[in-house]
C-alpha positions in Angstrom: 7.3 -14.5 20.7 6.7 -10.8 21.1 3.3 -9.1 20.8 4.2 -7.5 17.4 5.1 -11.0 16.0 1.8 -12.4 17.2 -0.1 -9.5 15.6 1.6 -10.0 12.2 1.1 -13.8 12.4 -2.6 -13.1 13.0 -2.6 -10.7 10.1 -0.8 -13.2 7.8 -2.9 -16.2 8.7 -6.3 -14.9 9.5 -6.8 -11.6 7.6 -4.9 -12.7 4.5 -6.8 -15.5 2.8 -4.9 -18.7 2.2 -6.8 -19.4 -1.0 -5.7 -16.3 -2.9 -2.5 -15.4 -4.6 -1.1 -12.2 -3.2 1.0 -9.5 -4.9 2.9 -7.3 -2.4 3.9 -3.6 -2.6 6.0 -2.2 0.2 7.3 1.3 0.8 8.0 3.1 4.1 6.9 6.4 2.4 4.4 5.1 -0.2 3.5 8.5 -1.7 7.1 9.5 -2.3 7.0 10.0 -6.0 10.0 7.8 -6.8 8.4 4.8 -5.2 5.9 4.7 -8.0 2.8 3.7 -6.0 0.6 5.3 -8.8 2.2 2.9 -11.2 1.6 -0.1 -8.9 -2.2 0.6 -8.9 -2.2 1.2 -12.6 -0.4 -2.1 -13.2 -3.2 -3.9 -11.2 -5.7 -3.0 -13.9 -3.8 -5.3 -16.3 -3.5 -8.4 -14.2 -5.7 -11.1 -15.7 -5.5 -13.9 -13.1 -8.2 -15.5 -11.0 -8.4 -15.5 -7.3 -5.7 -12.9 -6.4 -5.4 -9.8 -4.4 -2.8 -7.0 -3.7 -1.3 -6.2 -0.3 0.3 -2.8 0.6 2.8 -2.5 3.4 4.4 0.7 4.6 3.6 4.1 5.9 0.0 5.2 6.4 -1.8 6.3 3.3 -5.3 6.5 2.0 -5.2 4.1 -0.9 -8.9 3.9 -1.6 -8.8 6.5 -4.4 -6.0 4.5 -6.2 -7.5 1.0 -6.1 -8.9 -0.1 -9.5 -12.5 -1.2 -9.6 -12.8 -5.0 -9.1 -9.3 -5.3 -7.5 -9.1 -6.4 -3.9 -6.4 -4.6 -1.9 -5.5 -4.9 1.8 -3.3 -2.5 3.6 -1.3 -3.6 6.6 0.4 -0.2 7.3 3.9 -0.1 8.7 5.2 -3.6 9.8 7.7 -3.3 12.6 10.7 -5.7 12.9 12.6 -8.0 10.6 10.9 -11.1 11.8 7.4 -9.7 11.2 8.4 -8.6 7.7 9.8 -12.0 6.9 6.4 -13.4 7.7 4.8 -11.0 5.3 7.3 -11.7 2.5 6.8 -15.4 3.1 3.0 -15.2 3.0 2.8 -13.5 -0.4 3.4 -15.0 -3.9 5.1 -12.0 -5.7 6.8 -8.8 -4.6 6.2 -5.9 -7.0 8.5 -2.9 -7.0 7.5 0.0 -9.2 10.2 2.4 -8.2 11.0 5.0 -10.8 14.6 5.3 -9.4 16.3 3.1 -6.9 19.9 2.2 -6.2 20.0 -1.4 -4.7 16.7 -1.7 -2.7 16.9 -4.0 0.3 13.2 -4.9 -0.1 14.2 -6.8 -3.3 16.8 -8.8 -1.4 14.5 -9.3 1.5 11.8 -10.7 -0.7 14.3 -12.9 -2.6 15.8 -14.2 0.7 12.3 -15.3 1.7 11.9 -17.2 -1.6 9.4 -14.7 -3.1 10.0 -13.8 -6.8 10.2 -10.1 -7.8 8.5 -8.2 -10.6 8.9 -4.6 -11.4 10.6 -1.9 -13.4 14.2 -2.4 -14.6 15.7 0.7 -13.0 18.8 1.5 -11.0 20.4 -1.6 -9.4 17.3 -3.7 -9.6 18.4 -5.6 -12.8 21.6 -6.5 -11.0 19.5 -8.1 -8.2 16.7 -9.7 -10.2 17.8 -12.1 -12.9 15.4 -13.9 -15.2 15.5 -16.9 -13.0 14.1 -15.1 -10.0 11.6 -12.6 -11.4 10.5 -10.4 -14.3 11.5 -6.8 -15.0 10.0 -4.6 -17.6 10.9 -1.1 -19.0 10.2 1.8 -16.8 6.5 2.8 -16.9 5.3 -0.1 -19.0 2.3 -1.0 -16.9 0.8 -3.3 -19.4 3.9 -5.4 -19.7 4.3 -5.5 -15.9 0.6 -6.5 -15.6 1.3 -9.3 -18.1 4.4 -10.5 -16.1 2.3 -10.6 -12.9 -0.4 -12.5 -14.7 2.0 -15.0 -16.2 3.6 -15.8 -12.8 0.3 -15.9 -10.8 -1.1 -18.4 -13.3 2.0 -20.7 -13.4 2.6 -22.1 -9.9 5.4 -24.4 -11.0 7.5 -21.6 -12.6 6.8 -19.2 -9.7 7.9 -21.9 -7.2 11.1 -22.6 -9.1 11.8 -18.8 -9.2 11.3 -18.6 -5.5 13.8 -21.4 -4.9 16.3 -19.7 -7.2 15.7 -16.4 -5.3 16.6 -18.0 -2.0 19.7 -19.7 -3.5 20.9 -16.5 -5.2 20.7 -14.4 -2.0 22.6 -17.1 -0.1 25.3 -17.3 -2.7 25.6 -13.7 -3.9 24.5 -11.6 -0.9 25.7 -13.4 2.2 27.5 -11.5 4.9 30.9 -13.1 4.4 30.9 -12.3 0.7 29.8 -8.7 1.5 32.8 -8.3 3.8 35.2 -9.8 1.3 34.0 -7.6 -1.5 34.3 -4.5 0.5 37.8 -5.4 1.7 38.8 -6.1 -1.9 37.5 -2.7 -2.9 39.2 -0.9 -0.1 42.5 -2.6 -1.0 42.1 -1.7 -4.6 41.4 2.0 -3.7 44.6 2.2 -1.5 46.7 0.5 -4.1 46.8 -3.0 -2.7 48.1 -2.0 0.7 47.3 -4.4 3.6 
């Protein structure tokens, strides 16, 4: 185990409380407008669950001015390495993506592959990734509806667990490497008129 892995394991198990539900926000450049961090913190005002907190992962940013009163938020900063990020996704209960525009974000697939349901705005390719069985998406900018979706899932452990299981299954079936290769080869063949 490398030093970075030990550090993140320490963070996940000692700094993040085991007795709280955790909602994750992740962005390498959190204050890039299209990542919607302002919306994420606005959404947190509408979460009506007990014993929960938010976790922000990504580039360095001063989040204090955005945190709603009474909401607990921890900031890990940039997490280096896939294995370390797997530990983060696996330690949280929901991944929230408030992007205003996104094509097919890998963070959504990473979260789902770790069995963590996704909530967020239905923009770009996200609705193709997140079906009703593995998360909840709402209209762009509807912070009240997203806060309600988070509340519903944080307060229903059984449904959230089933969603997590479906997330994992969906990524294994729909986004595995072999299928990725086959789909690209089929596309290339179609583009060149079926030539081998």
